[in-house]
C-alpha atoms as one frame of an Amber mdcrd trajectory, in Angstrom:
protein
 110.142  71.169  99.817 110.272  73.758  97.085 106.524  73.077  96.388 105.730
  73.800 100.028 107.534  77.073  99.872 105.508  78.080  96.848 102.367  77.006
  98.585 103.142  79.052 101.753 104.011  81.937  99.611 100.595  81.641  97.783
  98.793  81.737 101.112 100.634  84.788 102.282  99.861  86.544  99.037  96.097
  85.761  99.064  95.812  86.787 102.719  97.762  90.021 102.079  95.374  90.833
  99.208  92.280  90.104 101.316  93.685  92.367 104.028  94.177  95.238 101.616
  90.403  95.450 100.901  89.230  98.723 102.501  85.939 100.070 103.580  87.457
 103.380 104.628  85.255 106.471 104.033  88.370 108.040 102.490  88.617 105.422
  99.746  86.119 105.584  96.849  85.451 102.526  94.842  86.267 102.836  91.092
  82.643 102.147  90.144  81.411 104.996  92.348  83.640 107.677  90.666  81.931
 110.161  88.479  78.503 109.074  89.648  75.811 111.300  91.020  75.352 110.811
  94.766  72.504 111.755  97.101  73.545 114.157  99.841  71.667 114.798 103.117
  72.452 117.306 105.847  72.573 116.303 109.509  74.136 116.643 112.900  76.038
 113.992 114.822  74.254 112.814 117.952  76.896 110.258 119.024  79.930 108.309
 117.875  81.196 105.071 119.307  83.884 102.698 118.315  83.027  99.323 117.121
  84.677  96.334 115.436  83.597  94.971 112.087  84.002  91.234 112.245  86.398
  89.706 109.669  85.039  87.984 106.520  85.131  84.338 105.873  85.028  83.991
 102.123  86.453  80.455 102.221  89.631  81.537 100.403  91.673  81.300 103.578
  90.273  77.864 104.397  90.789  76.583 100.802  94.348  77.773 100.573  95.243
  76.615 104.104  93.730  73.226 103.457  95.776  72.753 100.285  99.022  73.871
 101.845  98.402  71.699 104.839  97.597  68.635 102.788 100.684  69.084 100.544
 102.891  69.645 103.638 101.383  66.785 105.587 101.661  64.300 102.768 105.360
  65.172 102.350 105.940  64.370 106.026 106.265  60.608 105.609 107.988  58.228
 103.193 105.311  55.580 103.705 102.384  56.117 101.246  99.573  55.183 103.777
 101.023  57.414 106.576 101.552  60.178 104.036  97.840  60.077 103.009  96.577
  60.176 106.597  99.030  62.939 107.570  97.964  64.838 104.437  94.277  64.676
 105.380  94.880  65.629 109.016  97.194  68.518 108.049  94.717  69.626 105.339
  91.937  69.869 107.940  94.288  71.729 110.334  95.494  74.030 107.500  91.859
  74.821 106.565  90.981  75.833 110.170  94.136  77.888 110.460  93.585  79.561
 107.058  89.988  80.476 107.953  91.118  81.945 111.312  93.898  83.949 109.676
  91.459  85.343 107.002  88.920  86.287 109.635  91.535  87.995 111.849  93.199
  89.826 109.005  89.995  91.231 107.626  88.648  92.447 111.035  88.765  96.268
 111.303  87.969  99.048 113.725  85.074 101.232 112.779  82.689 103.926 114.145
  78.991 103.815 114.512  77.614 107.305 114.003  74.122 108.313 115.011  72.992
 111.222 112.904  69.877 113.501 113.165  68.858 114.556 109.650  67.454 118.059
 109.039  63.907 116.665 108.685  64.077 115.065 112.133  64.772 111.453 111.056
  67.677 109.656 112.637  70.193 107.326 110.997  72.863 105.042 112.365  75.812
 104.378 110.012  78.770 102.144 110.650  81.954 102.996 108.680  85.622 102.373
 108.954  87.588 104.981 110.820  88.788 107.626 108.358  90.931 110.607 108.596
  88.189 112.883 110.034  87.303 112.773 113.703  83.587 113.264 114.245  82.039
 114.276 117.505  78.511 114.927 118.885  77.264 118.273 117.591  79.302 118.187
 114.337  77.322 119.231 111.203  77.766 116.445 108.644  76.546 115.212 105.271
  75.558 111.699 104.411  76.654 110.817 100.911  74.809 107.905  99.405  76.239
 106.333  96.223  75.100 102.952  94.877  73.311 102.027  98.104  76.514 102.699
 100.225  76.482 105.568 102.724  79.431 107.476 104.174  79.406 110.329 106.624
  81.722 113.245 106.300  81.966 116.805 107.912  79.824 119.365 106.189  81.621
 122.049 104.278  81.702 125.416 106.073
């Protein structure tokens, strides 16, 4: 029973860490700090809310499968039954772990359509940040290491 509690605790910890990963425009990755970034001026044409689907790295399925197998095999005193229960519970745990990971990493975002000063248009999807963007707002697109974020232009 104590091993099951440790396993459940491990699953909760892994899923909590996965959920902490952020794509917010207000959070800069450590590797992007103190790096030169390309900046382009533009104007917001439109903003709409979208949902970024959750990730399926396999961590949730793996941890859920292990926890399910351990819990299921402990459910019977008969070795043959314990093995069958372990396999069935492992499959169910993997499916549940995968679903939990996908749900916990889903996030609300915005799709921003921007007209650049040169006339080109760009569509950028980013997590909702602290700034509220609206059509007509002057913005800058900051590109660092292949990642783009949109923020209001300084006045």
